[in-house]
C-alpha positions as CSV (number, residue, x, y, z in Angstrom):
1,M,-19.5,-7.6,-14.2
2,P,-17.9,-6.7,-10.9
3,N,-14.3,-7.6,-10.6
4,A,-13.4,-10.7,-8.6
5,P,-12.1,-9.8,-5.0
6,I,-8.3,-9.8,-4.7
7,S,-6.9,-12.5,-2.2
8,A,-3.7,-13.1,-0.6
9,P,-2.1,-16.0,1.4
10,L,-1.3,-15.3,5.1
11,I,0.7,-17.1,7.5
12,C,-0.9,-15.4,10.6
13,I,-2.8,-12.6,12.3
14,D,-1.5,-11.5,15.6
15,R,-3.8,-9.1,17.6
16,H,-3.1,-6.9,20.6
17,R,0.7,-6.2,20.1
18,L,2.3,-3.3,21.8
19,T,5.4,-1.3,21.1
20,I,6.8,-4.0,18.5
21,D,5.4,-2.8,15.2
22,G,4.2,0.6,15.5
23,E,2.4,3.1,17.6
24,G,-0.4,1.9,20.1
25,V,-2.2,-1.2,19.8
26,T,-1.4,-3.2,16.5
27,T,-2.4,-6.2,14.6
28,L,0.3,-8.2,12.4
29,V,-1.2,-9.0,9.3
30,A,1.8,-11.5,8.1
31,F,1.9,-12.7,4.4
32,H,3.1,-15.8,3.0
33,G,5.9,-15.4,0.2
34,C,9.2,-13.8,0.2
35,P,12.0,-13.1,-2.5
36,L,14.8,-13.8,0.2
37,H,16.1,-16.9,1.7
38,C,18.1,-15.7,5.0
39,K,20.2,-18.2,6.7
40,Y,18.4,-17.3,10.1
41,C,14.9,-16.8,8.9
42,L,12.5,-16.2,11.5
43,N,9.4,-17.1,9.7
44,P,10.4,-20.0,7.3
45,Q,6.7,-21.2,6.6
46,C,6.6,-18.2,4.3
47,L,8.5,-19.9,1.9
48,T,7.1,-23.3,1.9
49,P,4.0,-24.4,-0.1
50,D,2.3,-25.9,2.9
51,G,3.0,-22.7,5.0
52,V,0.0,-20.9,4.0
53,W,-2.5,-20.6,7.1
54,E,-5.3,-19.0,5.2
55,E,-6.0,-17.4,1.9
56,M,-8.2,-14.3,2.5
57,D,-9.7,-11.7,0.5
58,T,-10.0,-8.2,1.7
59,E,-13.5,-8.4,3.1
60,L,-12.7,-11.4,5.1
61,L,-9.4,-9.9,6.4
62,M,-11.5,-6.7,7.5
63,M,-13.8,-9.0,9.5
64,N,-10.8,-10.6,11.3
65,V,-9.2,-7.2,12.4
66,E,-12.0,-4.8,12.9
67,M,-13.1,-5.8,16.1
68,D,-9.9,-3.9,17.4
69,N,-11.3,-0.8,15.9
70,L,-11.7,1.1,19.3
71,Y,-8.1,-0.1,20.4
72,F,-6.6,1.4,17.2
73,L,-8.4,4.8,17.6
74,A,-7.9,5.2,21.3
75,T,-4.1,4.2,21.2
76,G,-3.0,5.6,17.6
77,G,-2.5,2.0,16.6
78,G,-3.6,0.0,13.4
79,I,-2.1,-2.7,11.1
80,C,1.3,-3.8,10.7
81,F,1.8,-5.7,7.4
82,G,4.7,-8.2,7.7
83,G,5.5,-11.7,6.4
84,G,7.3,-12.8,4.5
85,E,7.6,-9.8,2.4
86,P,4.1,-7.9,2.2
87,L,5.1,-5.4,-0.5
88,L,4.7,-8.4,-3.1
89,R,1.1,-8.2,-2.0
90,S,0.9,-4.5,-2.7
91,S,-2.3,-4.3,-4.8
92,F,-4.0,-6.5,-1.8
93,I,-2.8,-4.2,0.8
94,K,-3.9,-0.9,-1.0
95,E,-7.6,-2.4,-1.5
96,F,-7.7,-3.4,2.2
97,C,-6.4,0.1,3.3
98,K,-9.1,1.9,1.2
99,Q,-11.9,-0.2,3.1
100,C,-10.6,0.7,6.6
101,P,-12.0,3.2,9.0
102,E,-10.4,6.6,9.2
103,G,-8.0,7.0,11.9
104,W,-6.0,3.5,11.5
105,N,-2.2,3.6,11.1
106,F,-0.4,1.2,8.5
107,T,3.1,0.3,9.2
108,M,5.0,-1.7,6.7
109,E,7.6,-4.2,7.8
110,T,9.7,-5.1,4.6
111,S,13.1,-5.9,3.2
112,L,12.4,-3.5,0.4
113,N,14.0,-6.1,-1.8
114,V,11.2,-5.8,-4.5
115,P,10.5,-3.9,-7.7
116,R,9.7,-0.3,-7.3
117,L,6.2,-0.3,-8.6
118,H,5.1,-2.3,-5.5
119,L,6.5,0.5,-3.3
120,E,5.1,3.3,-5.3
121,E,1.6,1.8,-5.4
122,I,1.3,1.5,-1.6
123,A,3.3,4.4,-0.2
124,P,0.5,6.8,-0.4
125,Y,-1.5,4.4,2.2
126,I,1.3,3.9,4.4
127,D,2.1,5.9,7.6
128,S,5.4,4.5,8.7
129,F,8.1,1.8,7.6
130,I,10.1,-0.8,9.5
131,I,13.0,-1.8,7.2
132,D,15.2,-4.8,7.6
133,I,18.2,-4.2,5.4
134,K,20.3,-6.8,6.9
135,D,23.6,-5.0,5.8
136,M,24.4,-2.4,3.3
137,N,27.5,-4.5,2.1
138,P,26.4,-6.0,-1.1
139,A,28.6,-9.2,-0.4
140,I,27.4,-9.7,3.0
141,Y,23.9,-9.2,2.0
142,L,24.2,-11.6,-0.9
143,S,25.9,-14.5,1.4
144,Y,23.3,-14.0,4.0
145,T,19.9,-13.6,1.9
146,G,20.9,-15.3,-1.4
147,K,20.1,-12.0,-3.3
148,D,21.6,-8.8,-4.2
149,N,20.7,-5.6,-2.6
150,Q,20.5,-3.5,-5.6
151,Q,16.6,-3.1,-5.2
152,V,17.0,-2.5,-1.9
153,I,19.4,0.8,-2.2
154,A,17.2,1.9,-5.0
155,N,14.2,1.9,-3.0
156,L,15.9,3.5,0.0
157,D,17.1,6.4,-2.4
158,W,13.3,6.6,-3.4
159,L,12.0,6.8,0.3
160,S,14.8,9.3,1.4
161,I,13.4,12.0,-0.9
162,H,10.0,11.6,0.2
163,A,10.0,13.4,3.6
164,K,6.9,11.9,5.1
165,H,8.1,8.4,4.9
166,K,12.0,9.3,5.7
167,E,10.8,10.9,8.9
168,R,8.6,8.0,9.9
169,T,11.0,5.1,8.8
170,I,12.8,2.9,11.1
171,I,15.8,1.0,9.8
172,R,16.7,-2.4,11.6
173,L,20.5,-2.8,11.7
174,P,21.0,-6.5,13.1
175,L,24.4,-7.9,14.0
176,I,24.4,-11.1,12.2
177,P,26.6,-13.9,13.6
178,S,29.2,-15.5,11.2
179,F,28.0,-12.9,8.7
180,S,28.6,-9.3,9.9
181,T,30.7,-7.4,12.6
182,E,30.2,-4.3,14.7
183,E,32.2,-2.5,12.2
184,D,30.1,-3.7,9.1
185,R,27.0,-2.4,11.0
186,R,28.7,0.9,12.0
187,H,29.3,1.3,8.1
188,S,25.9,0.4,7.2
189,R,24.5,3.1,9.7
190,E,26.8,5.9,8.2
191,V,25.8,5.2,4.8
192,L,22.1,5.1,5.7
193,E,22.6,8.5,7.7
194,Q,24.3,10.0,4.7
195,M,21.3,9.2,2.9
196,G,19.3,11.1,5.4
197,F,17.6,8.4,7.6
198,E,18.0,9.2,11.4
199,H,15.9,6.2,13.3
200,F,17.4,3.0,13.9
201,D,16.9,-0.2,15.7
202,E,20.2,-1.9,16.4
203,F,19.9,-5.6,17.8
204,E,21.9,-8.8,17.4
205,Y,20.4,-12.1,16.1
206,V,20.2,-14.7,18.8
207,L,20.6,-18.1,17.4
208,R,18.5,-21.3,18.8
């Protein structure tokens, strides 16, 4: 008997994005579920049982995104996997990528706070990473996310020795009101630069 299709819960599919999450025209596929509980979470629906927009298998997801194939090929774009934490759905994403047309680019937007096996499973299929590390200081990270950052650091170490991914990785370095300072962010950047990362996106959280 054939294996049952793999499915995953999504919070949205957002088409025709430019310069936000990868090169060219991209479609964001955002997954439900996250190991963190960030104080200023942008997508709190990913943590609630009723926050699932739709459960999809890989074939249904393809039907929802393949209409933009020409945009992807013409601009060097493709799919950005976000969430929530997309690496928790690594098996699903792997199967989906294997079904995609040649020429699509895949970006992974992640906190990296997942067991290594998820990262190793999907890394061969991912062209670039956008990593939101919050802060490299363990105390700040724990205070803000409710979880320690040991897995984040270990996964960054793993990525740093894989040249393809290190060169195509953007590290997000936020200034988090009431949690981190410019000095904290500067220290985080220095630690990451020592690990060999060169591309950073520095910004400040704007509270509503």
